[in-house]
C-alpha positions in Angstrom: 17.8 -4.7 25.7 15.3 -7.7 25.0 16.6 -11.1 23.5 15.1 -10.1 20.1 16.7 -6.9 19.8 19.6 -8.3 20.7 19.1 -11.3 18.0 18.5 -8.8 15.2 22.0 -6.5 15.5 23.6 -10.2 16.1 22.1 -10.8 12.3 22.5 -7.6 10.9 26.0 -7.0 11.9 27.0 -10.7 10.1 26.4 -10.4 6.4 26.5 -14.2 5.8 24.4 -14.7 8.2 22.0 -11.8 7.2 22.2 -13.3 3.7 21.0 -16.5 5.0 18.3 -15.5 7.4 16.7 -13.1 4.4 16.8 -16.3 2.1 15.3 -18.3 5.1 12.0 -15.6 5.2 11.7 -14.3 1.3 12.3 -16.0 -2.1 15.6 -14.7 -4.1 14.5 -11.4 -5.8 11.2 -11.1 -4.4 9.6 -8.6 -1.5 7.1 -11.2 -0.5 7.7 -13.2 2.6 7.3 -16.7 2.9 4.2 -18.5 3.7 5.7 -19.8 7.3 6.7 -16.3 7.6 3.2 -14.8 7.0 1.2 -17.4 9.0 3.6 -18.5 12.2 6.1 -15.3 12.7 4.2 -12.3 11.7 0.9 -12.7 14.5 3.6 -13.4 17.2 5.8 -10.3 16.7 3.7 -7.4 15.4 1.3 -5.6 17.2 -2.5 -5.5 16.5 -4.7 -3.3 18.4 -8.2 -4.1 19.5 -10.9 -3.7 16.8 -8.0 -3.3 14.3 -9.0 -4.7 10.9 -6.6 -6.0 8.1 -9.3 -6.7 4.7 -8.7 -10.0 3.3 -7.4 -8.9 0.0 -4.7 -7.0 1.3 -1.3 -8.0 0.8 0.9 -7.5 3.5 4.8 -7.6 3.0 5.9 -7.7 6.3 9.0 -9.2 8.0 10.2 -9.8 11.4 13.4 -7.6 11.4 11.3 -4.6 11.2 8.3 -3.2 13.4 4.9 -3.7 11.7 2.4 -1.9 14.0 -1.9 -1.1 13.7 -3.5 0.6 16.3 -7.0 -0.3 18.1 -9.9 0.6 15.8 -7.7 1.3 12.4 -8.5 0.1 9.3 -6.7 -1.5 6.3 -8.8 -2.0 3.2 -8.9 -4.2 0.2 -6.2 -4.6 -2.2 -3.8 -2.4 0.1 0.0 -3.3 0.2 2.0 -2.9 3.0 6.0 -3.2 3.2 8.3 -2.9 6.4 11.3 -4.6 4.0 13.3 -1.3 4.4 11.5 0.7 7.5 9.2 0.2 10.2 5.3 0.8 9.4 3.5 1.9 12.2 0.1 2.8 12.3 -1.8 4.6 15.2 -5.2 4.5 16.2 -8.2 4.9 14.3 -7.1 5.4 11.2 -8.5 4.4 8.0 -6.3 2.9 5.1 -8.6 3.0 1.8 -8.5 0.7 -0.9 -5.4 0.3 -2.6 -3.0 2.4 -0.7 0.5 1.3 -1.1 2.1 1.9 2.2 6.2 1.1 2.1 8.8 2.0 5.3 9.9 3.8 7.1 7.0 5.4 8.1 4.6 6.5 10.6 1.2 7.1 10.6 -0.4 8.9 13.9 -3.8 9.0 15.3 -7.1 9.4 13.4 -6.0 9.5 10.1 -7.9 9.4 7.2 -6.6 8.0 3.8 -8.7 7.7 0.8 -8.2 4.9 -2.4 -5.1 4.5 -4.3 -2.8 6.9 -2.4 1.1 5.9 -2.1 3.3 6.8 0.6 6.9 5.3 0.2 10.2 6.0 2.4 12.7 4.7 0.1 14.0 5.6 -3.3 16.3 4.0 -5.6 19.4 4.6 -6.7 20.0 5.3 -9.9 23.7 7.5 -10.3 26.0 4.1 -11.5 25.0 4.1 -15.5 26.7 0.9 -15.8 24.4 -0.8 -13.3 20.3 -1.3 -13.8 18.1 0.9 -11.5 17.0 -2.0 -9.5 20.4 -3.7 -8.5 21.0 -0.1 -7.1 21.3 0.2 -3.6 18.4 2.2 -1.7 18.2 5.3 0.4 15.2 5.7 2.9 13.9 8.6 4.6 11.0 8.4 6.9 8.0 9.5 6.0 5.5 11.2 9.1 1.7 11.3 8.3 0.6 13.8 11.8 -2.5 12.9 13.6 -6.5 14.0 12.3 -4.6 14.6 8.7 -7.2 13.9 5.7 -4.8 12.4 2.4 -7.1 12.5 -0.2 -7.1 10.1 -3.5 -4.3 9.0 -5.7 -1.9 11.2 -3.8 1.7 10.2 -3.8 4.0 11.0 -0.4 7.7 11.3 -1.3 10.5 9.8 0.8 11.1 12.1 3.9 8.3 14.3 4.1 6.5 15.2 6.9 2.5 16.1 6.9 1.7 18.5 10.2 -1.1 17.9 12.2 -4.6 18.1 11.3 -3.5 18.8 7.2 -5.2 18.4 4.3 -3.5 16.7 1.0 -5.9 17.3 -2.1 -6.6 14.5 -4.4 -3.8 13.7 -7.0 -1.1 15.7 -5.1 2.4 14.7 -5.4 3.7 15.9 -1.9 7.6 16.8 -2.0 7.9 19.2 1.1 6.9 19.2 4.4 3.5 20.3 4.9 2.5 22.7 7.7 0.3 21.9 10.4 -3.4 23.2 10.0 -3.0 23.7 6.3 -4.2 22.5 2.5 -2.4 21.8 0.0 -2.9 20.8 -3.8 -0.8 20.5 -7.0 2.0 18.8 -8.7 4.1 19.5 -6.5 1.9 20.4 -3.8 2.0 24.0 -2.6 0.1 25.7 0.3 -3.6 26.9 -0.8 -5.1 27.2 2.7 -4.3 27.5 6.0 -6.3 27.5 9.5 -5.9 31.5 10.9 -7.0 30.6 14.8 -7.3 35.1 15.6 -10.4 34.5 12.9 -11.1 31.2 13.3 -11.4 30.8 9.4 -9.6 28.6 6.9 -8.0 31.2 4.9 -6.5 31.2 1.3 -2.5 32.4 1.2 
């Protein structure tokens, strides 16, 4: 076990220490790390592959206590937001994160994925069950989103917590994905439903 991993475990196991560290890393009631974390800590901890690009006007709300990896040749375009506060965000090689995307962990994006504009992928949900407490003050739950290699996620898509997108799948623009998407398939709609699937016997994409 590495020294950093051991330190993370010790911090997370002690509520008082955890609260103190959180206060040092981010202002109260905010999800954005303090400037010293962004400038001095994150560049030393988080992995950025060769040739990876993060555009100037993207916003990285990433913290040292969870992973943020950006693979070789990948790009995060302007006005996108990446947040690993509730879970790891791992982006593979040659991934295109389009303008205005919101990526909230836990989230894994495999290699060669194309993500169009204004896509939201959030691996967390806010609790709402206790009507005596404002929703914003209730505990969050998390469930990892996984996007398979070579997939294409169209503009204005929403991927909800826990869904898995199969390899070489297409999610049509404007879809809201609430269930897993099979590999080599096309889904569309709200909620998204299967409309095409690749048939290896005919070598064609056939309507379902």
